[in-house]
C-alpha positions as CSV (number, residue, x, y, z in Angstrom):
1,M,17.8,-87.0,36.4
2,T,20.5,-84.8,35.0
3,S,20.4,-83.4,31.3
4,L,23.6,-85.6,30.8
5,S,22.1,-88.8,32.3
6,R,18.5,-88.2,30.3
7,F,20.6,-87.6,27.2
8,L,22.6,-90.9,27.6
9,Q,19.3,-92.7,28.4
10,Q,17.4,-91.5,25.4
11,G,20.7,-92.0,23.2
12,L,21.0,-95.7,24.5
13,G,17.2,-96.3,24.0
14,A,17.6,-94.9,20.5
15,L,20.4,-97.3,19.8
16,A,18.7,-100.2,21.2
17,V,15.4,-99.5,19.2
18,A,17.8,-99.1,15.9
19,S,19.6,-102.5,16.8
20,V,16.4,-104.3,17.1
21,L,14.8,-102.8,13.9
22,A,17.9,-103.6,12.0
23,S,17.7,-107.2,13.3
24,A,14.1,-107.2,12.2
25,A,15.1,-105.7,8.7
26,Q,18.2,-108.4,8.3
27,A,15.6,-111.2,9.3
28,Q,13.9,-110.5,5.9
29,T,16.9,-111.4,3.9
30,L,17.1,-115.1,2.7
31,G,20.5,-115.1,0.9
32,C,23.2,-113.0,-0.8
33,T,25.6,-113.3,-4.0
34,V,29.0,-112.4,-2.6
35,G,31.3,-110.5,-5.0
36,S,35.1,-111.2,-5.3
37,A,37.5,-108.2,-5.8
38,N,34.7,-106.7,-8.1
39,G,35.4,-103.1,-7.1
40,G,37.4,-100.7,-8.5
41,A,38.6,-97.1,-8.4
42,I,36.5,-94.0,-7.6
43,P,36.4,-92.3,-10.3
44,T,38.2,-94.7,-12.6
45,S,40.7,-91.8,-14.0
46,G,41.2,-88.1,-13.1
47,T,39.4,-86.7,-9.9
48,G,35.8,-86.7,-10.9
49,G,33.3,-84.2,-12.2
50,G,31.3,-83.4,-15.1
51,T,27.6,-83.8,-15.9
52,P,27.2,-86.5,-15.8
53,P,30.7,-87.6,-14.7
54,T,32.6,-89.2,-17.2
55,F,34.5,-91.6,-15.5
56,P,32.2,-93.5,-13.2
57,M,33.1,-96.8,-11.4
58,I,31.4,-99.5,-13.2
59,S,31.3,-103.0,-11.4
60,T,29.2,-106.1,-12.2
61,L,27.9,-109.0,-10.5
62,S,26.7,-112.2,-11.7
63,V,23.7,-113.9,-9.9
64,A,23.2,-117.5,-10.8
65,S,20.1,-118.0,-8.5
66,V,18.0,-116.1,-5.9
67,P,17.2,-118.1,-2.6
68,P,14.0,-119.9,-2.6
69,G,10.9,-117.6,-1.4
70,A,13.0,-114.4,-2.1
71,T,11.1,-111.9,-4.2
72,V,13.0,-108.4,-3.7
73,V,16.5,-106.9,-3.2
74,T,17.0,-106.6,0.6
75,E,20.7,-105.4,0.9
76,V,23.6,-103.9,-1.2
77,K,26.8,-104.3,0.6
78,L,29.8,-102.3,-0.1
79,I,33.1,-103.7,1.3
80,G,36.1,-102.0,1.9
81,L,34.8,-98.6,0.7
82,F,37.3,-95.6,1.0
83,H,36.6,-92.1,-0.3
84,T,36.8,-88.6,0.8
85,Y,34.0,-86.4,0.8
86,G,31.0,-88.9,0.6
87,A,28.5,-86.1,-0.7
88,D,30.6,-86.4,-4.1
89,L,29.2,-89.8,-5.0
90,Q,26.2,-91.2,-6.1
91,W,25.5,-95.0,-6.3
92,V,23.2,-96.5,-8.7
93,L,22.2,-100.0,-9.0
94,T,21.0,-101.5,-12.5
95,D,19.1,-104.7,-12.6
96,P,19.5,-107.4,-15.2
97,A,16.7,-105.8,-17.4
98,G,18.4,-102.6,-17.6
99,N,16.6,-100.6,-15.1
100,A,18.7,-98.1,-13.2
101,H,18.0,-97.5,-9.5
102,N,19.2,-94.8,-7.1
103,L,20.8,-95.9,-3.9
104,I,22.6,-93.2,-2.6
105,G,22.3,-89.7,-4.1
106,Q,25.1,-87.5,-2.8
107,A,24.4,-88.1,0.8
108,N,26.4,-87.6,4.1
109,G,27.9,-84.0,3.2
110,Y,31.4,-83.7,4.4
111,C,31.9,-87.1,5.8
112,D,34.4,-89.5,4.4
113,Y,33.8,-93.1,3.6
114,G,36.0,-95.5,5.4
115,G,34.9,-99.2,6.1
116,D,32.2,-101.6,5.4
117,Y,28.5,-100.3,4.6
118,T,25.3,-102.1,4.0
119,I,22.4,-100.2,2.3
120,V,18.7,-101.2,3.1
121,G,15.5,-99.9,2.0
122,Q,13.8,-96.9,3.7
123,C,11.8,-97.5,6.9
124,V,13.2,-101.1,7.8
125,G,15.6,-100.4,10.5
126,G,18.8,-98.6,8.8
127,S,20.3,-95.4,10.0
128,P,20.2,-92.3,8.1
129,F,23.5,-91.0,6.6
130,P,25.2,-88.7,9.1
131,T,26.3,-85.3,8.2
132,C,29.8,-84.3,9.5
133,T,32.8,-82.4,8.7
134,G,36.1,-84.6,7.6
135,A,35.4,-87.6,9.7
136,P,34.7,-91.1,8.2
137,V,31.1,-92.4,8.2
138,P,31.0,-95.4,11.0
139,S,30.7,-98.8,9.5
140,G,27.2,-100.0,9.6
141,T,23.8,-100.5,8.2
142,Y,22.3,-97.2,6.4
143,E,19.0,-96.5,4.7
144,Q,18.7,-95.7,1.2
145,D,19.0,-92.0,0.6
146,F,17.8,-90.4,-2.9
147,G,19.5,-87.2,-1.9
148,F,19.3,-84.2,-4.4
149,H,18.4,-86.6,-7.5
150,V,15.3,-85.9,-9.5
151,S,13.8,-89.4,-10.2
152,G,14.2,-90.0,-14.0
153,N,17.1,-87.8,-14.6
154,Y,19.7,-89.5,-16.7
155,G,17.3,-92.5,-16.8
156,I,18.0,-93.2,-13.0
157,F,14.9,-93.7,-11.0
158,N,14.4,-93.5,-7.0
159,T,13.1,-96.8,-6.5
160,P,12.6,-98.1,-3.0
161,L,15.1,-100.9,-2.6
162,N,12.8,-103.4,-1.1
163,T,10.5,-103.0,-4.3
164,I,13.0,-103.9,-7.0
165,P,12.3,-107.7,-8.2
166,A,14.7,-110.4,-7.4
167,A,16.3,-111.4,-10.5
168,T,19.0,-113.6,-12.1
169,G,21.5,-112.3,-14.3
170,T,24.1,-109.7,-14.4
171,W,23.7,-106.7,-11.8
172,T,25.8,-103.6,-12.2
173,L,26.9,-101.0,-9.5
174,T,27.9,-97.7,-10.8
175,C,29.7,-95.0,-8.6
176,Y,29.3,-91.5,-10.2
177,D,31.8,-88.9,-8.7
178,W,30.3,-85.5,-9.3
179,Y,33.1,-83.3,-7.9
180,G,36.7,-83.1,-8.5
181,G,39.4,-83.0,-6.0
182,D,38.7,-86.6,-4.1
183,I,39.3,-90.2,-5.0
184,G,38.9,-93.7,-3.3
185,T,38.4,-97.1,-3.8
186,L,35.8,-99.9,-3.6
187,S,37.3,-103.6,-2.7
188,S,34.1,-105.5,-3.6
189,W,30.3,-105.5,-3.2
190,D,27.6,-108.1,-2.5
191,L,23.8,-108.1,-3.4
192,C,21.3,-109.6,-1.1
193,F,17.6,-111.1,-1.8
194,G,14.8,-111.7,0.6
195,T,11.1,-110.7,1.4
196,A,10.0,-107.1,1.9
197,A,10.2,-106.1,5.3
198,P,7.4,-104.4,7.2
199,A,8.1,-100.7,7.7
200,S,9.8,-99.6,10.8
201,A,9.0,-96.5,12.8
202,P,10.8,-93.3,11.8
203,V,14.4,-93.3,12.9
204,A,15.1,-89.5,12.2
205,A,13.8,-86.5,13.9
206,P,12.2,-83.8,12.1
207,T,14.1,-80.5,11.5
208,L,11.9,-77.5,12.7
209,T,12.0,-74.6,10.0
210,S,9.8,-71.9,11.4
211,P,9.1,-70.2,13.8
212,V,12.5,-70.9,15.3
213,G,14.7,-68.8,17.6
214,N,12.0,-67.2,19.8
215,T,10.9,-65.1,17.2
216,G,7.7,-63.0,17.7
217,V,4.5,-64.2,16.0
218,T,0.9,-63.3,15.5
219,L,-1.8,-65.6,16.0
220,P,-2.8,-67.8,14.1
221,V,0.7,-69.1,13.8
222,T,1.7,-72.0,11.6
223,L,4.4,-74.1,12.6
224,N,6.5,-75.8,9.7
225,W,8.9,-78.7,9.6
226,D,10.8,-80.9,7.4
227,N,9.4,-84.3,6.1
228,V,11.2,-87.2,7.6
229,N,11.5,-90.8,5.8
230,C,8.9,-93.3,7.0
231,A,6.5,-90.9,8.7
232,T,2.8,-91.2,7.5
233,S,1.9,-88.6,10.2
234,Y,3.3,-86.3,12.7
235,D,2.8,-85.5,16.5
236,V,3.2,-81.7,17.7
237,D,3.9,-80.8,21.2
238,V,3.2,-77.3,22.2
239,D,4.2,-76.5,25.8
240,G,3.5,-80.1,26.7
241,T,0.3,-80.5,24.8
242,I,0.4,-83.0,22.2
243,T,-1.7,-83.0,19.0
244,T,-1.6,-86.3,17.2
245,G,-2.3,-87.3,13.7
246,I,-1.2,-84.4,11.5
247,A,-1.0,-85.1,7.9
248,G,1.9,-83.0,6.2
249,N,4.6,-80.7,7.7
250,S,2.7,-78.0,9.0
251,F,0.3,-77.3,11.9
252,N,-2.0,-74.2,12.5
253,L,-1.8,-73.3,15.9
254,L,-4.9,-70.8,16.5
255,T,-4.6,-69.7,20.1
256,A,-1.8,-69.1,22.6
257,T,-1.5,-67.1,25.9
258,P,1.1,-63.9,25.5
259,G,4.5,-65.2,26.3
260,T,7.3,-67.8,25.4
261,H,6.3,-71.0,24.0
262,T,8.2,-74.3,23.0
263,W,7.3,-76.6,20.4
264,S,8.7,-79.9,18.9
265,V,7.6,-82.7,16.3
266,R,8.0,-86.2,15.8
267,G,7.2,-88.8,12.9
268,V,4.8,-91.4,13.3
269,N,3.7,-94.5,11.1
270,T,1.9,-97.9,12.2
271,S,5.1,-99.3,13.6
272,G,5.2,-96.6,16.1
273,A,6.9,-93.1,16.8
274,G,10.1,-91.6,15.9
275,P,12.4,-89.4,18.2
276,W,11.3,-86.1,19.0
277,S,12.8,-83.0,17.1
278,L,14.9,-80.4,19.2
279,A,12.6,-78.0,20.7
280,E,12.4,-74.6,19.3
281,G,10.5,-71.5,20.8
282,F,8.2,-68.6,19.7
283,V,6.6,-65.6,21.4
284,V,3.2,-64.3,21.3
285,P,3.3,-60.6,22.2
286,Q,0.8,-58.9,24.7
287,P,-2.4,-57.8,23.0
288,P,-2.2,-54.3,21.9
289,P,-4.3,-51.7,24.1
290,P,-7.4,-50.1,22.8
291,S,-7.1,-46.7,20.9
292,T,-8.8,-44.2,19.0
293,C,-7.1,-43.1,15.8
294,T,-7.1,-39.8,14.1
295,G,-4.9,-38.1,11.5
296,P,-4.6,-36.8,8.0
297,G,-5.4,-40.0,6.4
298,G,-5.0,-40.3,2.6
299,A,-4.2,-36.6,2.5
300,S,-0.9,-37.6,3.6
301,A,-0.1,-39.8,0.8
302,G,3.5,-39.2,-0.9
303,S,6.6,-40.7,-2.2
304,V,9.4,-42.3,0.1
305,P,11.7,-40.6,-0.6
306,A,10.1,-37.3,-1.8
307,S,12.5,-37.5,-4.9
308,G,15.5,-39.5,-6.1
309,S,16.1,-42.9,-4.7
310,G,17.1,-42.0,-1.3
311,G,20.7,-41.7,0.4
312,T,21.7,-38.5,-0.9
313,G,24.3,-36.6,1.1
314,S,23.8,-38.9,3.9
315,A,26.2,-40.2,6.5
316,F,24.6,-42.3,9.1
317,P,23.9,-41.0,11.9
318,N,25.1,-37.5,11.8
319,T,23.8,-36.2,8.5
320,F,20.2,-36.9,7.5
321,P,19.6,-37.9,3.6
322,Q,18.1,-35.3,1.5
323,S,14.5,-35.2,0.2
324,P,12.8,-37.1,3.0
325,Y,8.9,-37.7,3.1
326,T,7.5,-35.3,5.4
327,Y,3.8,-34.1,6.3
328,T,2.6,-31.9,8.7
329,T,-1.2,-31.9,10.1
330,A,-3.0,-30.3,13.0
331,I,-4.3,-33.2,15.2
332,T,-6.4,-33.0,18.3
333,P,-6.2,-36.0,20.8
334,P,-9.7,-37.5,21.6
335,P,-11.3,-36.0,24.7
336,G,-9.8,-37.5,27.9
337,A,-6.7,-39.0,25.9
338,T,-3.4,-39.1,28.2
339,S,-0.9,-40.8,26.0
340,L,0.0,-42.1,22.3
341,V,-0.8,-45.8,21.8
342,K,0.4,-46.5,18.3
343,V,1.6,-45.0,15.1
344,E,-0.4,-46.5,12.1
345,L,1.6,-46.6,8.6
346,D,-0.1,-47.9,5.3
347,F,2.4,-48.3,2.4
348,T,0.4,-48.7,-0.7
349,T,3.1,-48.9,-3.0
350,P,5.8,-51.3,-1.5
351,H,8.9,-49.9,-0.4
352,T,11.8,-52.3,-0.9
353,W,14.4,-52.8,1.6
354,A,12.8,-51.8,4.8
355,G,16.2,-51.6,6.4
356,D,16.9,-48.2,4.6
357,L,14.1,-46.2,6.5
358,Q,13.7,-44.3,9.6
359,F,10.5,-42.8,10.9
360,V,10.7,-39.9,13.0
361,L,7.6,-38.3,14.5
362,T,7.7,-34.8,15.9
363,N,4.9,-33.4,18.4
364,P,3.6,-30.0,18.7
365,A,6.2,-29.0,21.2
366,G,8.7,-29.4,18.3
367,V,10.4,-32.5,20.0
368,S,11.3,-35.1,17.5
369,H,10.9,-38.8,18.4
370,N,12.3,-42.0,16.8
371,L,9.9,-44.5,15.9
372,F,11.8,-47.0,13.8
373,C,15.2,-47.0,12.7
374,R,16.7,-49.0,9.7
375,E,14.9,-52.4,10.9
376,G,13.6,-55.1,8.7
377,G,16.9,-55.8,6.4
378,S,16.1,-56.9,2.9
379,C,12.2,-57.1,3.7
380,D,9.7,-54.8,1.8
381,L,7.1,-52.9,3.4
382,S,3.7,-53.4,1.9
383,G,0.5,-53.0,3.8
384,V,-0.6,-51.7,7.3
385,Y,2.1,-51.6,10.0
386,S,1.0,-50.5,13.4
387,I,4.0,-49.5,15.8
388,Y,3.5,-49.9,19.6
389,A,5.9,-49.2,22.5
390,A,5.3,-52.7,24.1
391,S,2.9,-54.7,21.8
392,G,3.3,-56.6,18.7
393,I,6.3,-58.4,17.1
394,A,9.9,-57.8,16.3
395,W,10.9,-56.6,12.8
396,S,12.1,-59.4,11.0
397,T,15.3,-59.5,9.0
398,G,15.0,-62.9,7.2
399,C,12.7,-62.1,4.5
400,G,15.1,-62.6,1.6
401,G,13.7,-59.9,-0.3
402,G,10.0,-60.9,0.6
403,V,7.3,-58.7,1.9
404,L,7.0,-58.2,5.6
405,P,3.5,-59.1,6.7
406,S,1.0,-56.4,7.8
407,G,0.4,-56.4,11.5
408,D,1.4,-55.0,15.0
409,Y,5.2,-54.4,15.5
410,L,7.4,-53.2,18.3
411,Q,8.7,-49.8,18.3
412,S,12.6,-50.2,17.4
413,F,15.1,-47.7,17.8
414,G,17.8,-49.6,16.0
415,T,21.3,-48.2,16.3
416,W,20.2,-44.7,16.6
417,P,22.1,-42.6,19.2
418,S,19.5,-41.1,21.0
419,G,19.5,-37.3,20.8
420,T,21.5,-37.1,17.7
421,N,20.0,-34.4,15.5
422,N,17.7,-33.8,18.2
423,V,16.0,-36.9,17.6
424,F,15.1,-38.8,20.8
425,N,14.5,-42.5,21.4
426,T,11.3,-42.1,23.3
427,P,9.0,-44.9,24.0
428,I,5.6,-43.9,22.0
429,D,3.7,-43.9,25.2
430,Q,5.8,-41.4,26.8
431,I,5.7,-39.1,23.9
432,P,4.0,-36.0,25.2
433,I,0.5,-35.3,23.6
434,S,-1.2,-32.0,22.9
435,A,-3.4,-30.6,20.2
436,G,-1.4,-28.9,17.6
437,N,1.0,-29.6,14.6
438,W,2.5,-32.8,14.5
439,T,4.9,-34.0,11.8
440,L,6.0,-37.5,10.2
441,T,9.3,-37.7,8.4
442,I,10.7,-40.8,6.8
443,Y,14.4,-40.5,5.9
444,D,15.7,-43.1,3.2
445,W,19.3,-43.7,4.2
446,A,20.5,-45.7,1.0
447,G,19.7,-45.4,-2.6
448,G,18.0,-47.7,-4.9
449,D,14.8,-48.2,-3.2
450,V,11.7,-46.3,-3.5
451,G,7.7,-46.7,-2.3
452,V,4.8,-44.7,-1.4
453,L,3.4,-44.0,1.9
454,G,-0.7,-43.9,1.5
455,E,-1.7,-42.6,4.8
456,W,-0.7,-42.4,8.5
457,K,-2.5,-41.8,11.8
458,L,-1.9,-41.3,15.3
459,C,-3.9,-43.5,17.8
460,F,-4.5,-42.5,21.3
461,D,-6.0,-43.9,24.6
462,S,-9.5,-43.1,25.5
463,G,-8.4,-41.7,29.1
464,P,-9.7,-42.9,32.3
465,A,-12.9,-44.7,32.5
466,V,-15.9,-43.0,33.2
467,P,-18.2,-43.9,36.4
468,V,-20.8,-46.6,35.8
469,A,-23.9,-46.6,37.8
470,F,-24.9,-50.1,39.4
471,C,-27.8,-51.0,41.4
472,T,-26.1,-54.0,42.8
473,A,-25.6,-55.2,46.2
474,G,-21.9,-54.5,47.1
475,T,-21.7,-51.2,45.4
476,T,-22.4,-47.6,46.4
477,T,-22.5,-45.8,42.9
478,N,-25.4,-43.3,42.1
479,G,-28.0,-43.8,39.3
480,C,-30.3,-46.1,41.0
481,A,-34.2,-45.4,40.9
482,A,-35.8,-47.0,43.6
483,S,-39.5,-48.2,43.0
484,I,-42.3,-49.6,45.1
485,S,-45.5,-51.7,44.2
486,A,-48.3,-53.6,46.0
487,N,-50.4,-56.4,44.7
488,A,-53.4,-55.4,46.3
489,N,-55.0,-52.5,48.2
490,P,-54.9,-52.6,51.9
491,S,-58.1,-54.1,53.5
492,A,-59.8,-52.0,56.3
493,S,-61.3,-55.5,57.4
494,L,-58.1,-57.4,57.2
495,A,-59.9,-59.7,54.8
496,G,-56.9,-60.3,52.8
497,P,-53.1,-59.8,52.7
498,C,-51.3,-57.0,50.8
499,N,-47.6,-57.7,49.4
500,I,-45.3,-54.7,49.2
501,T,-42.3,-55.1,46.7
502,V,-39.3,-52.7,46.7
503,T,-36.5,-52.7,43.8
504,N,-33.5,-51.0,42.7
505,V,-32.5,-49.7,46.1
506,E,-29.1,-48.1,45.6
507,G,-26.4,-50.1,46.8
508,Q,-26.8,-51.4,50.4
509,K,-28.5,-48.3,51.5
510,S,-31.7,-48.4,54.0
511,G,-35.1,-46.8,53.0
512,L,-38.3,-45.5,55.0
513,I,-41.8,-46.9,54.4
514,F,-45.0,-45.3,55.8
515,Y,-48.3,-47.0,55.7
516,S,-51.5,-46.3,57.5
517,I,-55.0,-47.5,57.3
518,L,-58.4,-45.4,58.3
519,P,-60.0,-46.7,60.4
520,V,-59.3,-50.2,61.8
521,R,-61.4,-52.4,64.1
522,Q,-60.8,-52.1,67.6
523,G,-58.4,-54.7,68.6
524,A,-57.4,-55.6,65.1
525,H,-53.6,-55.6,64.5
526,A,-51.3,-55.6,61.5
527,A,-47.7,-55.9,61.2
528,L,-45.1,-55.4,58.7
529,E,-43.2,-58.8,58.1
530,H,-39.6,-58.7,56.7
531,A,-36.7,-60.7,57.4
532,G,-34.4,-59.2,59.8
533,L,-36.9,-56.3,60.9
534,R,-38.2,-56.3,64.8
535,R,-41.9,-56.3,65.1
536,H,-43.8,-54.0,66.9
537,R,-47.2,-55.2,68.4
538,R,-49.3,-52.3,69.9
539,P,-53.0,-51.7,69.7
540,V,-53.8,-49.3,66.9
541,R,-55.7,-46.2,67.9
542,R,-58.8,-44.6,66.3
543,H,-56.6,-42.9,63.8
544,A,-54.0,-44.5,61.9
545,L,-50.4,-44.2,62.8
546,A,-47.3,-43.8,60.7
547,R,-44.9,-46.9,60.9
548,L,-41.3,-46.2,60.3
549,E,-38.8,-48.8,59.6
550,R,-35.5,-48.8,58.1
551,L,-35.1,-51.4,55.2
552,P,-31.7,-53.2,55.0
553,G,-31.3,-52.5,51.2
554,R,-29.3,-55.4,50.2
555,Q,-31.1,-56.1,47.2
556,P,-29.6,-57.5,44.2
557,D,-30.2,-55.8,40.8
558,G,-33.8,-55.8,39.9
559,A,-34.7,-58.3,42.7
560,R,-38.3,-58.4,43.9
561,Q,-38.7,-59.2,47.8
562,P,-42.0,-58.6,50.0
563,L,-41.4,-56.3,52.6
564,G,-44.7,-56.6,54.3
565,R,-47.8,-58.5,54.6
566,W,-51.3,-57.4,56.1
567,Q,-52.7,-60.2,58.2
568,P,-55.8,-60.5,60.3
569,G,-55.7,-60.7,64.1
570,L,-52.2,-58.9,64.6
571,G,-51.5,-55.5,66.1
572,A,-50.7,-52.5,64.0
573,G,-47.1,-51.2,64.3
574,V,-46.4,-47.7,65.7
575,V,-43.3,-45.6,65.6
576,P,-42.2,-44.7,69.1
577,R,-42.7,-41.2,70.1
578,P,-39.7,-39.1,69.3
579,A,-38.1,-37.1,72.4
580,G,-39.8,-33.5,72.9
581,R,-42.9,-34.6,70.8
582,Q,-46.4,-34.9,72.1
583,G,-49.0,-37.1,70.3
584,H,-49.0,-38.6,67.1
585,E,-49.4,-37.2,63.7
586,P,-51.4,-39.6,61.4
587,L,-51.2,-39.7,57.7
588,Q,-54.6,-38.7,56.5
589,R,-55.3,-41.1,53.6
590,D,-58.3,-43.0,52.4
591,R,-58.6,-46.5,53.3
592,D,-57.9,-47.9,50.0
593,D,-54.8,-45.8,49.6
594,L,-51.7,-47.9,48.6
595,P,-48.9,-47.4,51.0
596,A,-46.1,-44.9,50.1
597,V,-42.3,-45.3,50.1
598,I,-39.4,-43.0,50.5
599,A,-36.1,-44.7,49.7
């Protein structure tokens, strides 16, 4: 399905739902009192304006009776309404008891009125007033909109239309024109009564407020949106995973993988769900690499700029401002360090307007590197900021004078031309490191803002990982200490078995095992039993013989596996005679000695 067809399908579906809901709402109306030429000029004289406006349109309608069964006001119909700039107008309905109720409070922006309009209560199927530029609002049914009016101001209350009691007597419609320059007319108006309609599903989509525009975030992140009429809860969709039943207009997202994510929201009530909002995006940065920090710490505290309020004699980027903050200290990178990971800055007294500042780091070789150049706009720096080459979020410019939150931020060269004044745009992790004097300089390019840097640190990597000793199958590292044990002494009479166990054989290596018994009964046999070993069954001579076998060595770390077992009735294993040697060389051991192992 193409994007256009999907859009049309969704749009037609929304119109169909709105039509059904509007019909349901209208079905609650039992009858109307119709006005006849009871409108008037808007405003009655001049072009509007005032607090409140001094020349409102005031029109009355006499209701002799209400339909049987009607309990509330269900509709107010404005017939033949024409007026430029609809957001100038506020419509107020006053009941026979003198209670004034806000119907429309300066809604629909730049749109003009030009047609017939029916106003119904919220959440009963009316459409929200559109916001447009110069075009007329289409004739139709629209839901009550309190706009900017604070309930109770000027004796006018934000009363839901379908809670205003039906009553006979004189009803008054007042239209205030809050701004000059626009005029119009109303031909007539009708008032309808009936029963309160059940709430319909929300008809408007929420507006997402933050985070938007694929901005970088730190976790956990709070997703925020504007409330919509009729919603009693909200559904939030993050990358296709929907969380339902959220009260209020925010959602705290605890975890998300590094990368770009999309999210949208819709309002929900017992009648159903409203339309999804337009999707927005945010970016979760890669987690910062581990590092070891060193530096001058609190000894480096100082004012930024060192004196005055910054900007003196500056001409960006060619002439540095006078009186920068500067501090030089001897730093030795940790043993094995190969690169600089981050620079950590702690502003203990806020520096207003981060967009004034530039941070420059000079290494022991005397080369200066740009860390941060005039980012952050009107945001204040107050807290701990870690600057990385590729981890963290981008510097925000939308604080509106607020504080930029502490956290991890991306190195930013701003608009600095690399090499100007011998300051180069070098990624932090590519700045050559060595032991010696390192210097941090902070230039304040504009006057009027000051602050205090409490301390700064340089943070390095830990170098290559050191070898780790394993005694696990599949590895070949050193450090394993083989051991052997037996659960009993060998029996010269072959009265009982003896289990031999070997552990911690270095990864997949073989070992040597020697055993002997002195003497053994003529014709008795012994054998070493082990899975995968060849058995030798030869008569044992008067003197015990050495038995040599290769252990396969594929022992899991710490495993205990029997290698041999003495059993009566079996021959003793012997080592085949090596070439060039005569006879055998017995191991002279007592009969109760344990076997010995070399592994």
